[in-house]
Each structure stands twice: as structure tokens, then as C-alpha cells.
N, C-alpha and C positions, 0 to 999 in steps of 0.2 A: 688176235693179238697184233698182227701186222697192221690191220686196219686202224686199230686204236693208236698205234705208234705213228702211222702216216697222218692221221687226223691231228695228232698232237703237234707234229712238225709243221704241218700246214697252218695250224692255229698260231704257232709262234711267229711264223712269217706274216700271217694275216694281221695279228695284233701289232707287230712291229711296223708294218706298212700303214695300217689304218691309224694307229696312234700317232705316227709321224704326220700324216695328212691332217688329222684332227688338230694338231698344234696350230695350223694355219687357217683352218676352216672358218673360225669365227670372224676373222678379219676379211677373208675372201668373200664372205657372204654379207659384207657391209655391217658387221656386228649384229647379225640377226639374233634376237633374244631367245628364240626357241633353240637355235643351233648352240647358243651359249650355255644352255642347260646341260649339254652333253660334251662340250669342248671347252678348253680353257678360255676364259675371258680376260685373264691377266697372267702375270708370271709367278703368281703365288704357288707354293708347293701344293697346297690343297687343289688348286685348279689343274695342276699337272698330274695329279693322281687319276683324273678322268681319262687320261691318255691310255691307261691300262684298263681301268674298270669297265668303261662302256664297250670298247671293241671286244674284250675278252668275254663280257657278259653276253654279247650278241653271238659270238662264236660258240660259247658254251651251250646256248640253246640248240644250235645245229648238232653238236656232239651228243647232247642229251636225247634229242629225237632219234638220232642214228643208233645210239648204243644203250639206251635205257633197259632194253630187254636182256641183252647179253651181260651188261655190267650194272646191276641194280643200284650200286652205290655211286654211280657216276655223277649224279646231281650233287650229292654231298661233297664229293671229291673236287668237282669244279668250283663249287662255292668256296671251299677251303682255299683253292688256288687263287681265286679272284680276291678274296680277303687278304691272303698272305702277300700276293704280288702288289696289291694296291698299298698295303701298309708298309711294305719294305721301302717304297719310294721315299717317304719322309724319314724313316728310320736311317736309311743309308745316307741320305742328304745331310741330315743334321749331325750324324756321326762324323762324316768327313769334313764338313764345314766347321765344326767345333774344333777339330784337330788342326786343320789348316788355317782357320781364321778367314777364309774366303771360299767362294765357289769357283769351280773351273768347268767350262762348257763340256769338255771331253769326259769329265767324270760324271757330269749330269746325264749325258747320253749313255754312258756305261751303266749307270744306275737303272735307267729305263730298260735297257736290254737285259741286264741281270735280273731285274724284277719280273720281266716277262718269262725268262727262262725258269726262274724259281717257281712262278705260278703254274706253268704248264708241267714241269717235271714233277712237282709235288702232286698235282692233279693226276698225272699219269700213274705214279707209284701208288697213290691212295686208291685209285680206281682198280688197279690190278690186285691190290691187297684185299679189297672188299670189306674193310673194317669200319667204315664211317656210316653205313646204312642207318643206324639207329639215330644219327644226329642230323639227318637230312632236313627236317623241318626247322630245327634251330639254326642251322647254317643258312638256309634260305631266308629266314627272318633277318639274320645279321646282314646279308647282302641287300635285302630290301630296305633295312634301316639306313645302310650306307647310301643307297640310291636316293632315298628321301632327303638325306643330309646334303647330297650333292645338289639336288634340285633347290632346296631351301637356301643353302649357304651360297649359292651362286649370286643371288641378289641381296642376301642379308647375312654376310659373313660375320662371325664373331670377331671381336677385336683382340685377336691373338696372332702370334708370329706365323703360325701355319697358314693363315688366311691373308697375310700381308704380301703385297707385291714387292719383292726385294729390289726391283729396278726403279720403283717409284721414289721420288725425291722426298726427303724428310724435312724439307724447309718449312 
């Protein structure tokens, strides 16, 4: 149990640090198209969801390899955390910007941190409960669908608010 808790805390720090670095990586690499598949290419909310999804997915693989024998439902639990954390980003963003009528940088950063905490704490509790084992395949499929959507919509985004860069000029 202590090892699971330790890996969860390390995961929170890893995703926070890696996600923060990912925010700048596309520009740092001269807008490399391959890097852009996994990091934000603009300021849209959709692209910022990558900041949690990809680092947590990578770290989840480490946790699954380490703990799959001791905690058989860890894969399902981490998939649930990845999905919840990723989806809380737009949920929280649109909730507060609807109320305030604008976005604030400090709240945007807080949403990122809060979403990471929710993702890992949910994963931790679900792993300990052992209740999601029957849904492993379904949850993995949902994570894979979201992965495919990130890849496709990076270069071919639908024409909806979620995919629009709010910093782009509307002229």
C-alpha cells in the first residue's frame, strides 16, 4: 500500500512537471509535427487536454507494469483517472469562464493542477477498492479512442469552440 501511495505522489509530480514542459515543447522544437501530436499546437482547450493525457498515460504504463499483479484492477483504475482528469479540464474551464465571462491565467493553472489531483486520487482509490476489474477492456478502449481523437484532431480539428484557439483573432 505504501508503494502504491508513493508511486501515486510521484505520478502527480511527474505529470505536473511533464505537462508544464509539454506546454512549450512544440515551439521549442520548431513546431515539429510529430511533437505536436502529443503536445499543444495552439491555445485551444482541446490541445491543453494533452498536457494531462499523454504524461499520465505514459506514467500509467509504469504503474501498471509495477503493480498489475498486486492490484489486478490498476489498469481500469488508471484509465478511469486518465479519462476523468482529461475531461475535467474543459468542464472546469467552461464552467468558470461562463460564470466570469473571461478566463484568468491563475484559474487555468489551478484547473490543470486540480485535474491532475483528481485523476490520480481517483485512480488510487479505485485501485485500492478493486471494483473496476470487469470494465478494464471498455475503459482501455475509451482511452484509445481519446488517443486517436487527439492524433486526428491535431491537424483536422472540428469547427467547434473546444478546438478553437481563444487567443486567435476573430477578424
